[in-house]
PLY file of the C-alpha trace (Angstrom):
ply
format ascii 1.0
element vertex 104
property float x
property float y
property float z
element edge 103
property int vertex1
property int vertex2
end_header
-16.54 48.85 -68.26
-13.34 47.92 -70.40
-12.62 44.19 -70.84
-9.25 44.79 -69.29
-10.77 45.65 -65.98
-13.59 43.14 -66.25
-13.08 40.26 -63.83
-14.84 36.93 -63.80
-16.81 35.74 -60.67
-14.29 33.03 -60.28
-11.55 35.57 -60.26
-13.08 37.53 -57.61
-13.78 34.82 -55.17
-11.37 31.96 -56.37
-8.63 32.91 -54.40
-8.21 33.78 -50.57
-6.18 37.04 -51.52
-9.41 39.09 -52.05
-12.09 40.31 -49.71
-14.70 38.14 -51.54
-12.32 35.22 -51.45
-11.99 35.44 -47.96
-15.83 35.74 -47.46
-16.05 32.48 -49.56
-13.58 30.70 -47.68
-15.08 31.61 -44.04
-18.63 30.34 -45.72
-17.01 27.03 -46.78
-15.47 26.57 -43.28
-18.62 27.27 -41.51
-20.59 25.07 -43.99
-18.00 22.13 -43.71
-18.13 22.15 -39.81
-22.03 22.34 -39.96
-22.20 19.42 -41.86
-19.62 17.51 -39.94
-21.61 18.00 -36.92
-24.96 17.20 -38.37
-23.33 13.79 -39.64
-21.82 13.08 -36.24
-24.94 13.58 -34.29
-27.69 10.98 -34.26
-31.22 11.87 -35.95
-33.36 13.82 -35.39
-30.74 15.85 -33.33
-28.39 16.49 -36.04
-31.29 17.34 -38.57
-32.25 20.09 -36.18
-28.76 21.83 -35.98
-29.22 24.39 -38.61
-26.04 26.03 -38.85
-22.86 27.18 -36.78
-20.73 30.04 -36.51
-17.09 30.50 -35.35
-15.98 33.34 -33.63
-12.32 34.85 -33.11
-12.62 33.45 -29.38
-12.57 29.96 -30.41
-16.32 29.34 -29.87
-18.77 27.81 -32.06
-22.29 28.89 -31.80
-24.97 26.40 -33.04
-28.21 27.55 -34.60
-31.17 25.27 -33.42
-34.65 24.80 -35.26
-36.51 25.36 -31.87
-36.01 26.01 -28.25
-36.65 22.03 -27.40
-33.83 21.13 -29.84
-31.55 23.86 -28.55
-31.90 22.53 -25.01
-31.03 19.07 -26.41
-27.99 20.41 -28.10
-26.89 21.96 -25.12
-27.05 18.65 -23.23
-24.77 17.06 -25.82
-22.20 19.97 -25.84
-19.38 17.93 -24.59
-19.77 15.55 -27.56
-20.21 18.35 -30.12
-17.14 19.80 -28.83
-15.02 16.62 -29.65
-16.79 16.55 -32.92
-15.83 20.18 -33.74
-12.26 19.76 -32.66
-11.88 16.89 -35.29
-11.75 19.54 -37.97
-11.35 23.03 -35.80
-8.86 21.82 -33.17
-8.87 25.38 -31.63
-12.52 25.32 -30.58
-12.82 25.50 -26.92
-16.49 26.36 -26.28
-19.94 25.52 -27.78
-23.15 27.99 -27.40
-26.41 27.22 -28.48
-28.85 29.67 -29.80
-32.35 29.32 -31.25
-32.57 30.30 -34.94
-34.91 33.32 -35.85
-37.15 31.68 -38.33
-40.28 33.29 -39.81
-42.99 30.89 -40.81
-45.63 31.59 -43.06
0 1
1 2
2 3
3 4
4 5
5 6
6 7
7 8
8 9
9 10
10 11
11 12
12 13
13 14
14 15
15 16
16 17
17 18
18 19
19 20
20 21
21 22
22 23
23 24
24 25
25 26
26 27
27 28
28 29
29 30
30 31
31 32
32 33
33 34
34 35
35 36
36 37
37 38
38 39
39 40
40 41
41 42
42 43
43 44
44 45
45 46
46 47
47 48
48 49
49 50
50 51
51 52
52 53
53 54
54 55
55 56
56 57
57 58
58 59
59 60
60 61
61 62
62 63
63 64
64 65
65 66
66 67
67 68
68 69
69 70
70 71
71 72
72 73
73 74
74 75
75 76
76 77
77 78
78 79
79 80
80 81
81 82
82 83
83 84
84 85
85 86
86 87
87 88
88 89
89 90
90 91
91 92
92 93
93 94
94 95
95 96
96 97
97 98
98 99
99 100
100 101
101 102
102 103
C-alpha cells in the first residue's frame, strides 16, 4: 500500500462523511443516551440498564440485565421516555428487552 492511499484511523472515522464515521457517530449517540438514562434512574435500576438502541421509528429499546430488571424498567417507561426526550426529542416509545448474556 502506498503512502498516498494509506489513511489514518482518525481520517476514516473522524468525520461523519464516511461509513465508519457514520457508524462511530451512531455508537456515540447510543452510548450518550445510555449513560444519560443510567444517570437519570435511581440505583440499582440505572446500573441494570445495560445499553439502549434507537431505531428509525423513534423507539428506544433498552437492554436489561435480567428479566426482573426488565420488568422494573417497563414499569418506569414513562419516566424513561421523559429522560430520553431530553437529548433525543423525537423518541416516542420505549421497549425493554433482556440482554442475552453468557455466564461462565
